[in-house]
C-alpha positions, 0 to 999 in steps of 0.5 A, spaced: 516 501 505 510 505 504 508 512 502 504 516 506 499 522 504 495 524 510 491 518 513 493 514 507 498 509 506 500 506 499 504 500 499 508 497 493 507 489 492 513 487 488 514 480 486 506 479 487 507 471 485 512 470 491 507 474 496 501 472 499 499 477 504 496 482 499 491 477 496 487 477 503 485 484 501 482 484 494 475 486 495 477 490 501 478 489 508 478 492 515 485 492 518 489 493 524 497 495 524 502 498 528 506 504 525 511 508 528 509 505 535 502 507 534 496 502 533 492 504 527 485 501 524 483 503 517 481 500 510 485 496 506 484 494 498 488 492 492 489 497 487 492 497 480 491 504 478 496 510 476 494 514 482 497 509 487 503 509 482 504 516 482 503 517 490 509 511 491 513 514 486 513 521 489 516 518 495 521 513 492 523 515 485 528 510 484 522 505 485 520 506 478 524 501 474 521 496 479 514 498 478 515 498 470 518 491 470 511 489 473 506 487 468 501 490 472 504 493 478 500 492 484 499 496 490 495 496 497 492 502 499 490 503 507 485 509 508 482 512 513 487 510 518 485 512 525 488 511 532 485 505 536 483 506 543 
């Protein structure tokens, strides 16, 4: 699940201790992804800020308990999404 705001996605990484994929994005990385059938490029980074939580909770208000249950809620922000040519 992701929250989208214009050309940026915010993804909540629940149970970070059980997942590894997000760790590759610490420090930032160029990524390619498929979203709704379209191939996109962007810059992904791991964030633990209140702005990411607010963006995600605007889209998924029922996720509040899951986010608050995490000692340090972790999000991946993918910005500057542009279509691949």
